C-alpha positions in Angstrom: -42.0 44.6 32.5 -44.2 46.3 35.1 -46.0 45.1 38.1 -49.3 45.5 36.3 -48.2 43.2 33.7 -47.4 40.6 36.2 -50.8 41.3 38.0 -52.7 41.0 34.8 -51.1 37.7 34.1 -51.8 36.5 37.6 -55.5 37.3 37.3 -55.9 35.5 33.9 -54.1 32.2 35.2 -55.6 32.1 38.6 -59.4 33.4 37.9 -62.2 31.1 39.2 -62.9 28.3 36.7 -65.8 29.1 34.3 -69.1 27.6 35.1 -70.8 25.8 32.0 -74.5 25.9 31.4 -76.1 23.7 33.7 -74.1 24.6 36.6 -71.4 22.1 36.2 -67.7 22.9 36.7 -65.5 22.4 33.8 -62.4 20.2 34.1 -60.3 22.7 31.9 -57.8 24.2 34.4 -58.4 21.8 37.0 -55.2 21.8 39.1 -54.6 18.1 39.7 -55.6 16.9 36.4 -53.3 19.5 35.0 -50.7 17.7 37.0 -51.7 14.6 35.6 -51.6 15.8 32.1 -48.1 17.5 32.3 -46.8 14.5 34.0 -47.6 12.2 31.3 -45.5 14.5 28.8 -42.4 14.6 31.1 -42.9 10.9 31.8 -42.1 10.4 28.1 -39.1 12.6 28.1 -37.6 10.9 31.4 -38.1 7.6 30.2 -36.6 8.5 26.8 -33.2 9.6 28.5 -32.6 6.1 30.5 -34.1 3.7 27.9 -32.1 5.0 24.9 -28.9 4.4 27.0 -29.7 0.8 27.1 -30.3 0.6 23.5 -27.2 2.4 22.3 -25.2 -0.9 22.0 -27.7 -2.6 19.9 -28.2 0.4 17.6 -24.4 0.7 17.3 -24.3 -3.0 16.1 -27.5 -3.0 13.8 -26.7 0.1 12.1 -22.7 -0.4 11.9 -22.0 2.8 13.6 -18.7 4.1 14.8 -18.1 4.7 18.5 -18.2 8.5 17.7 -21.5 8.4 16.0 -23.1 6.3 18.5 -22.2 8.7 21.2 -23.9 11.5 19.2 -27.5 9.6 19.5 -27.1 10.8 23.2 -24.8 13.9 22.9 -26.9 15.4 20.1 -30.3 15.0 21.8 -28.7 16.6 25.1 -26.9 19.3 23.1 -30.3 20.5 21.4 -32.2 20.4 24.9 -29.6 22.3 26.6 -29.3 24.9 23.7 -33.2 25.5 23.6 -34.5 25.2 26.8 -34.5 29.0 27.8 -35.8 30.2 24.5 -38.6 27.3 24.7 -39.7 28.8 27.9 -39.9 32.2 26.5 -42.1 30.8 23.7 -44.3 29.4 26.1 -44.7 32.7 28.0 -45.4 34.5 24.9 -47.6 32.2 23.0 -49.0 30.1 25.8 -47.6 26.9 27.7 -50.9 24.9 26.6 -49.9 25.2 22.9 -46.2 24.9 23.6 -46.8 21.7 25.4 -49.1 20.2 22.7 -46.6 21.1 20.0 -43.9 19.6 22.0 -45.7 16.4 23.0 -46.8 15.9 19.5 -43.1 16.6 18.0 -41.6 14.4 20.5 -43.7 11.3 19.7 -43.3 11.8 15.7 -39.5 12.4 15.7 -39.5 9.1 17.9 -41.5 7.4 15.2 -39.0 8.7 12.6 -36.0 7.4 14.5 -37.7 4.0 14.9 -38.0 3.9 11.0 -34.4 5.1 10.3 -32.1 2.8 8.4 -28.8 4.6 9.2 -26.9 6.2 12.0 -27.1 9.6 10.5 -30.7 9.6 10.3 -31.2 8.4 14.1 -28.7 11.2 15.0 -30.6 13.9 13.1 -34.2 13.0 14.8 -32.6 12.6 17.9 -31.4 16.4 17.6 -35.0 17.3 16.7 -36.4 15.2 19.6 -34.2 17.3 21.8 -35.8 20.4 20.4 -39.4 19.2 21.1 -38.4 17.8 24.6 -37.1 21.4 25.4 -40.6 22.8 24.6 -42.2 20.2 26.8 -40.2 20.6 30.1 -40.7 24.6 30.9 -44.2 24.5 29.5 -45.1 21.8 32.0 -43.6 23.9 35.1 -45.4 26.9 33.4 -48.5 25.2 33.4 -48.2 24.1 37.1 -47.5 27.6 38.1 -50.5 28.8 36.5 -52.9 26.2 37.9 -51.8 26.0 41.6 -51.9 28.6 44.3 -48.0 29.0 45.5 -48.9 27.3 48.8 -49.7 24.2 46.9 -47.1 24.5 44.1 -44.4 22.8 46.2 -46.6 19.6 46.5 -47.4 19.7 42.8 -43.8 20.3 42.0 -42.9 17.1 44.4 -45.4 14.8 42.6 -44.0 16.2 39.1 -40.3 15.3 40.2 -41.6 11.7 41.6 -42.9 11.0 38.2 -39.5 11.8 36.6 -38.0 9.6 39.1 -40.5 6.8 38.4 -39.9 7.1 34.9 -36.0 7.2 34.9 -36.2 4.2 37.3 -38.2 2.2 34.7 -36.1 3.3 31.9 -33.2 0.6 32.2 -35.7 -2.2 32.8 -38.2 -1.2 30.3 -35.3 -0.4 27.8 -33.7 -3.7 28.8 -36.9 -6.1 28.3 -37.7 -4.2 24.9 -34.1 -4.4 23.5 -33.7 -8.2 24.8 -37.2 -9.4 23.8 -38.4 -7.1 20.8 -36.0 -4.6 19.3 -34.2 -1.4 19.5 -36.9 0.2 17.5 -39.5 -0.6 20.2 -37.7 1.6 22.5 -38.9 4.6 20.3 -42.1 3.3 19.3 -43.4 3.2 23.0 -43.2 7.1 22.9 -46.1 7.2 20.2 -48.8 6.1 22.2 -47.7 8.2 25.3 -47.4 11.3 23.3 -51.0 10.6 21.9 -52.2 10.4 25.3 -50.4 13.4 26.4 -52.0 15.4 23.4 -55.6 14.3 24.0 -55.6 15.2 27.8 -53.8 18.3 26.9 -56.7 19.3 24.5 -59.3 18.2 26.9 -57.6 19.3 30.5 -55.3 22.2 29.9 -55.9 25.8 30.4 -53.7 28.2 28.8 -51.3 30.3 30.8 -49.7 33.3 29.2 -48.9 36.9 29.7 -51.8 39.3 28.5 -49.3 41.2 26.2 -48.2 37.9 24.4 -48.1 39.2 21.1 -44.8 41.1 21.3 -41.6 40.5 19.2 -38.8 38.1 20.2 -35.5 39.1 21.3 -33.9 37.6 18.2 -30.4 38.9 18.9 -30.6 37.7 22.5 -31.8 34.1 21.2 -28.8 33.8 18.9 -26.4 34.8 21.5 -27.8 32.9 24.3 -28.1 29.6 21.9 -24.4 30.3 20.7 -23.2 30.6 24.4 -25.2 27.1 25.5 -23.9 25.4 22.4 -20.2 26.2 22.7 -20.4 25.6 26.5 -22.2 22.1 26.3 -20.3 21.2 23.1 -16.9 21.9 24.6 -17.8 20.0 27.8 -18.9 17.1 25.7 -15.6 17.0 23.7 -13.3 17.7 26.3 -12.6 14.1 27.6 -11.8 13.1 24.1 -9.8 16.3 23.1 -8.4 17.1 26.6 -9.1 20.0 28.8 -6.0 21.8 27.7 -6.5 21.3 24.1 -6.9 24.4 21.8 -10.0 23.4 20.6 -11.7 22.8 24.0 -10.4 26.3 25.2 -11.7 28.0 22.1 -15.4 26.5 22.7 -15.0 27.4 26.3 -13.8 30.9 26.0 -16.2 31.5 23.2 -18.8 30.5 25.4 -17.8 33.0 28.1 -17.7 35.8 25.6 -21.0 35.1 24.1 -22.5 34.8 27.5 -20.9 38.2 28.2 -22.5 39.8 25.1 -25.9 38.3 25.8 -25.8 39.7 29.3 -24.8 43.1 27.9 -27.6 43.0 25.2 -30.4 42.2 27.7 -29.6 45.5 29.3 -30.2 47.3 25.9 -32.9 45.1 24.3 -36.5 46.4 24.5 -38.0 42.9 24.8 -35.3 40.9 26.6 -35.1 37.0 26.2 -34.2 36.7 29.9 -34.8 39.9 32.0 -31.9 40.3 34.2 -34.1 41.6 37.3 -34.9 38.0 37.7 -31.4 37.4 39.2 -31.9 40.5 41.6 -33.8 37.6 43.4 -30.9 36.1 45.6 -33.1 32.9 46.3 -33.9 32.6 42.5 -30.0 32.8 41.8 -29.1 30.6 44.3 -31.6 27.9 43.3 -30.0 28.1 39.6 -26.8 27.6 41.1 -28.0 24.6 43.4 -29.4 22.9 40.4 -26.0 23.0 38.4 -24.1 21.7 41.6 -26.8 19.1 42.4 -26.5 17.8 38.8 -22.8 18.0 38.6 -22.8 15.7 41.8 -25.6 13.4 40.8 -25.7 12.8 37.2 -21.7 13.0 37.1 -21.3 10.4 39.8 -24.2 8.3 38.6 -22.6 7.9 35.4 -20.0 5.4 36.9 -22.5 3.3 38.9 -23.9 1.6 35.9 -20.5 0.9 34.5 -19.6 -0.5 38.1 -22.8 -2.6 38.4 -22.3 -4.0 34.7 -18.8 -4.5 34.4 -17.5 -4.9 37.8 -20.1 -7.0 39.1 -21.1 -8.3 35.8 -24.9 -7.5 35.9 -27.2 -7.5 32.8 -28.7 -4.0 32.3 -32.1 -5.2 33.7 -30.1 -6.5 36.7 -28.3 -3.1 37.1 -31.6 -1.4 36.7 -33.2 -3.4 39.6 -30.0 -2.8 41.9 -30.9 1.1 41.2 -34.4 0.7 42.4 -33.5 1.7 45.9 -32.1 4.9 44.8 -35.1 5.6 42.1 -37.6 4.5 44.7 -36.6 6.5 47.2 -36.9 9.6 44.6 -40.5 8.6 43.9 -41.4 8.4 47.6 -39.1 11.3 48.5 -40.3 13.9 46.1 -43.9 14.1 47.1 -42.5 14.0 50.8 -40.1 16.7 49.9 -43.2 19.0 48.4 -45.0 18.6 52.0 -41.8 19.5 53.7 -41.2 22.5 51.7 -44.8 23.5 52.3 -44.5 23.3 56.1 -40.9 24.3 56.6 -39.9 26.3 53.4 -37.4 25.1 51.1 -34.1 26.0 52.9 -34.1 23.2 55.5 -35.0 20.3 52.9 -32.5 21.6 50.7 -29.7 21.8 53.2 -30.8 18.1 54.8 -31.0 16.8 51.2 -27.5 18.1 50.0 -26.2 16.7 53.3 -27.7 13.4 52.7 -26.2 13.5 49.3 -22.8 14.3 50.5 -23.0 11.3 53.0 -24.0 8.9 50.3 -21.3 10.3 47.6 -18.8 9.9 50.6 -20.2 6.3 51.2 -19.9 5.4 47.6 -16.2 6.3 47.4 -15.7 3.7 49.9 -17.1 0.9 47.6 -14.7 -2.1 46.5 -14.8 -4.7 43.6 -16.6 -6.9 46.2 -19.1 -4.6 48.0 -22.5 -6.5 48.5 -26.0 -5.3 47.4 -26.9 -4.5 51.0 -24.1 -1.9 51.1 -24.7 -0.4 47.9 -28.3 -0.3 48.6 -27.7 2.0 51.9 -25.8 4.7 50.0 -28.3 4.5 47.0 -31.4 5.1 49.5 -29.5 8.2 50.9 -28.8 9.4 47.4 -32.4 9.0 46.2 -33.7 10.4 49.5 -31.4 13.5 49.5 -31.6 14.3 45.6 -35.4 14.2 45.8 -35.2 17.0 48.6 -33.0 19.2 46.6 -34.8 18.7 43.3 -38.2 19.9 44.7 -36.8 22.6 46.8 -34.4 24.1 44.2 -37.4 23.9 41.4 -39.7 25.4 43.9 -37.3 28.3 44.7 -36.7 29.1 41.0 -40.3 29.0 39.7 -41.8 30.4 42.8 -39.7 33.5 43.0 -40.4 34.3 39.2 -43.3 36.3 38.1 -46.1 34.3 36.8 -45.5 35.9 33.3 -41.8 34.7 33.3 -42.6 31.2 34.6 -41.6 29.6 31.5 -38.2 31.3 31.2 -37.9 30.1 34.9 -38.8 26.8 34.1 -36.1 26.8 31.1 -33.5 28.1 33.6 -34.1 25.2 35.8 -33.9 22.7 33.3 -30.9 24.4 31.4 -29.1 24.4 34.8 -29.5 20.6 35.3 -28.4 20.1 31.7 -25.3 22.2 32.2 -24.4 20.8 35.6 -25.1 17.1 34.4 -22.9 17.5 31.5 -20.1 19.3 33.2 -20.1 16.7 36.2 -19.8 13.9 33.7 -17.0 15.5 31.7 -14.9 16.8 34.8 -15.3 13.5 36.8 -14.7 11.4 33.9 -11.3 13.3 33.3 -10.5 13.0 37.1 -11.4 9.2 37.0 -9.3 8.7 33.8 -6.3 10.4 35.5 -6.5 8.3 38.6 -6.8 5.2 36.7 -3.9 6.1 34.6 -1.9 6.5 37.9 -2.6 3.3 39.6 -3.1 1.1 36.5 0.5 0.2 35.9 1.3 -0.4 39.8 -1.9 -2.6 40.1 -1.0 -4.6 36.6 2.5 -5.3 38.3 1.2 -6.3 41.6 -0.9 -8.9 39.8 2.3 -10.2 38.4 1.4 -9.5 34.8 4.1 -8.3 32.3 4.7 -4.5 31.9 2.3 -2.5 29.6 3.8 -0.4 26.8 2.5 1.8 23.9 -0.7 0.8 22.2 -1.2 -2.1 24.5 -1.2 0.3 27.7 -3.4 3.1 25.9 -6.0 0.2 25.1 -6.0 -1.5 28.5 -6.1 2.0 30.2 -9.2 2.9 28.0 -11.0 -0.1 28.9 -10.1 0.2 32.5 -11.7 3.7 32.5 -15.1 1.7 32.1 -14.3 -1.3 34.0 -13.7 -3.3 30.9 -11.1 -6.3 31.6 -10.2 -8.2 28.5 -7.3 -10.6 28.6 -5.1 -11.1 25.3 -5.5 -14.3 23.2 -3.8 -17.4 24.6 -4.2 -16.0 28.5 -4.6 -18.9 31.0 -7.5 -18.7 33.4 -5.3 -17.4 36.1 -3.6 -14.8 33.8 -7.2 -13.7 32.9 -8.3 -13.5 36.7 -5.3 -11.4 37.3 -6.1 -9.0 34.4 -9.8 -8.8 35.7 -8.5 -7.8 39.2 -5.9 -5.2 38.0 -8.4 -3.4 35.9 -11.5 -3.6 38.3 -9.3 -2.5 41.1 -8.1 0.4 39.1 -11.7 1.5 37.8 -12.7 1.4 41.6 -9.9 3.6 42.6 -10.9 6.3 39.9 -14.5 5.7 40.7 -13.7 6.5 44.6 -12.0 9.6 43.4 -14.8 10.9 41.3 -17.3 10.3 44.3 -15.1 12.0 46.7 -15.0 15.2 44.7 -19.0 14.9 44.0 -19.4 14.7 48.0 -17.1 18.0 48.2 -19.5 19.7 45.4 -22.5 18.4 47.5 -21.0 19.9 50.6 -20.7 23.2 49.1 -24.1 23.1 47.7 -25.5 22.1 51.3 -24.0 25.9 52.5 -25.6 27.4 49.2 -28.9 26.0 50.2 -29.0 28.4 53.3 -29.9 31.2 50.8 -33.0 29.3 49.6 -36.3 31.1 50.2 -39.7 30.2 48.9 -41.5 32.9 46.8 -43.8 35.3 48.9 -46.7 36.3 46.6 -48.7 34.3 43.7 -47.3 36.9 41.3 -43.7 36.8 42.2 -41.4 39.5 42.7 -41.7 42.6 40.6 -39.3 42.5 37.8 -38.1 45.6 36.1 -36.2 45.9 32.7 
């Protein structure tokens, strides 16, 4: 791509708004209304992620699904999302982010309706995969539209508010999901996406002004799409299955090695392709490359560690899903407040200081949560949750601004896809790796804690069952157990779970500290057009 391509795109996207007859300014393309519109769309996707997690147990019982099948209600969605994100970003760059956003919003709402009417788990999984594909269209398009609507000096504030909406939606998910599941039905969790999707489409048709490269009618890099999709599929699928297969299992290694080989083939092809899917010149920008790695490490620490918090609150402290959601409000509340504040900080100081400070705050919060015990009170938990929310919001806004702001406007969709893909890969990797470390730690300490509680030795299948439950903080005394024995089982299992959780948080703290040093490479984009990218 030449510099003239980038400059032409910049002119199209940032030209003065057209004045309609009568001298009134058109609302189409208005920056803050554009932000409102894309926020409605991403709110639907963010809300869906946490709402469905609450509904899964009820879906399993109602549709008589096996544990493996119910896992794919979540994994199928995440897999489709991760595989398609970068390609979806390219679709927006080529055919326009407005059209891509509208298709994504309408498709997400329609597939949600199909899930709600499903009568078997296979149909639910199939439409969850489709929902993931439409969600992948939505998110990079949203960032591309923001990149085109806002001048660079105001982009960080827009991204801050955008991230705050995601935080608010994620925060509301467990509470909204719990209320709907308890008082309506699991189907209502999916039905709520329909009115939200219709509002997003209506606003999009009215408000959004299209952003795309002038030479948008060029052919797609089909071999590149196939190679990248194969690499992402094998990587994320291998990570998802590793905890059950084992990291040293031949199947896990085959998928992970296959992912590396496919990614190497993709990189080689991009140097030969006439119209590359991802111009490798993007990664000549050290800040952009650092931003992508930051997103991976941040998601590894945050999503990997937060996976255990819900089990800790519900299974160790005995909270309901709604109560657990309320206890997480200090963290998600700080994300809602901290994201716009981070946008202001990035605007005044640049992204480097907010990112480094944010990752250091995250490091402290992870280290603090590694000290939680079975009897830790809400005040102590809230302190670490507040620090985590404050830290993560700084990094999410800063790293997103670094990636999108350092990419040319003509490649804003690809940059948005890279940002979202980095988060998905980091979150999947963090969940799998930290779960494996936790399982190993629980396996080491459980026999000792069991013996210390004065219980009989565990052997064979009984040991495997108790260990499996302990990895999630689930303690079940056998039939005929006395109250004293049941109490001893709970104490042994919960102590083992907390020990494993502490190990996971300690590793997450180390990863966060590494990310803090990486944040020193962050740098804001210098021009509205972004750096020249030569391919």
